[in-house]
C-alpha positions in Angstrom: 1.3 27.3 4.9 0.9 25.8 1.3 2.9 22.6 0.2 3.3 21.1 -3.2 3.1 17.2 -3.7 3.3 14.9 -6.6 -0.1 12.5 -6.0 -0.6 9.9 -8.6 1.0 11.8 -11.0 -0.4 14.8 -10.5 1.0 18.1 -8.8 -1.3 19.2 -5.9 -1.3 22.0 -3.7 -2.2 21.8 -0.5 -3.0 23.7 3.0 -0.7 22.0 5.7 2.1 22.7 7.9 5.4 20.9 7.0 5.1 18.5 9.9 1.4 17.2 8.9 1.6 13.2 8.5 0.9 12.8 4.9 -2.0 10.4 5.7 -4.0 13.2 6.8 -3.4 15.7 3.5 -4.4 12.3 1.3 -7.7 12.0 3.3 -8.8 15.4 4.4 -7.0 17.7 1.5 -7.4 15.6 -1.4 -9.9 13.3 -0.7 -8.4 10.3 -1.4 -9.5 7.9 1.3 -8.4 4.5 0.0 -5.6 5.0 2.5 -6.5 3.9 5.9 -5.7 4.9 9.5 -4.9 2.1 11.3 -2.2 2.3 14.3 -1.2 5.9 14.0 2.4 4.6 14.8 3.7 3.1 11.2 3.3 -0.7 12.8 0.0 -2.0 11.2 0.6 -0.9 7.2 -3.1 0.2 7.1 -1.7 3.5 5.6 1.2 2.1 3.3 1.3 4.4 0.2 4.4 4.6 -2.3 7.1 7.2 -2.2 9.4 6.8 -5.5 8.3 3.3 -5.8 9.1 2.3 -1.8 6.3 1.5 0.5 6.0 4.1 3.4 3.9 4.3 6.4 1.9 7.7 5.5 0.7 8.1 9.1 3.8 9.0 10.5 5.6 10.3 7.3 5.4 14.2 7.5 5.0 16.1 4.2 8.1 18.2 4.6 9.9 14.5 3.6 8.1 14.0 0.7 8.5 17.5 -1.2 10.5 15.9 -4.4 8.7 12.3 -4.1 6.5 10.9 -6.3 3.6 9.6 -4.1 1.2 6.8 -5.2 -1.8 5.9 -3.4 -4.0 2.7 -3.9 -6.4 4.9 -6.3 -4.0 4.8 -8.9 -4.4 0.9 -9.3 -8.0 2.1 -10.8 -9.8 -0.8 -9.8 -8.5 -3.3 -12.4 -5.0 -3.7 -11.8 -3.8 -7.3 -12.0 -3.3 -7.2 -7.9 -6.8 -6.2 -7.4 -8.2 -8.8 -10.2 -6.4 -11.6 -7.9 -7.4 -10.3 -4.6 -11.0 -10.4 -5.8 -10.6 -14.2 -7.3 -9.0 -15.6 -4.5 -11.3 -13.8 -2.0 -8.6 -12.0 -0.3 -10.8 -9.0 1.5 -12.7 -10.2 4.9 -13.1 -6.8 6.7 -11.3 -4.5 3.9 -9.8 -2.4 6.2 -6.0 -3.6 5.4 -6.2 -4.1 1.9 -5.2 -0.8 0.6 -1.8 -0.9 2.5 -1.5 -4.8 1.3 -2.1 -4.0 -2.3 0.5 -0.9 -2.4 2.9 -3.3 -0.8 2.4 -6.1 -3.1 2.3 -3.8 -6.1 5.8 -2.2 -5.0 7.1 -5.8 -4.7 5.8 -6.7 -8.1 7.3 -3.7 -9.9 10.7 -4.7 -8.5 10.4 -8.3 -8.7 7.8 -9.4 -11.5 8.1 -13.4 -10.6 8.8 -13.0 -6.5 9.5 -16.2 -4.5 7.6 -17.1 -1.7 10.5 -15.8 0.5 10.4 -12.7 -1.3 6.6 -12.1 -1.1 6.9 -13.0 2.7 9.7 -10.3 3.2 8.1 -7.6 0.9 4.5 -8.3 3.0 6.1 -8.4 6.5 4.5 -5.7 8.5 1.2 -5.3 6.9 -0.9 -6.6 9.5 -4.6 -8.2 8.3 -6.8 -8.5 11.7 -8.9 -11.1 9.5 -5.6 -13.3 8.9 -6.0 -13.6 5.2 -2.3 -14.3 4.8 -2.8 -17.2 2.6 -5.1 -15.5 0.4 -2.8 -12.9 0.0 0.2 -14.4 -0.5 -2.0 -16.8 -3.5 -3.0 -13.4 -5.0 0.4 -12.1 -5.2 1.4 -15.4 -6.7 -1.3 -15.2 -9.3 -0.8 -11.3 -10.3 2.8 -12.6 -11.0 1.5 -15.1 -13.5 3.2 -18.1 -11.2 1.2 -21.0 -9.9 0.0 -20.5 -6.4 2.2 -22.0 -3.3 2.1 -22.5 0.0 3.6 -19.3 2.0 6.9 -20.2 4.2 4.9 -18.5 7.2 2.1 -15.6 7.7 4.2 -12.8 9.5 2.7 -9.6 10.9 
């Protein structure tokens, strides 16, 4: 079956059934492998992408639910996005597996709250699990990308 999606500002046509999770369309059909498969049950956040600017878990979202949505993946950040620069500067990545989901959740936050509070950062990043435990560095990188001085995160929540 053919489906049409808007991914990173481009209209794409893919061969997939309506119930196919977006994750597999991105990775297998479109070659956008920045989005990772983590748990497969929408609990870890590794597969996070944006749909109309809102973070969603692509491992459990069928493409039929996204027919009119503007889907944004980590590839859209381009490599020099302020978040990516802050990520490197703050030594956020360890294994790197969760990073694309973390970056997408953080980019959604900064798009709606350019100068987020510590509590807003914690709330926005809640549910994005980092197996390496770099939560304080993630928090610091988000603050830096927003142009604010680093502060102590309220709590590292997963």
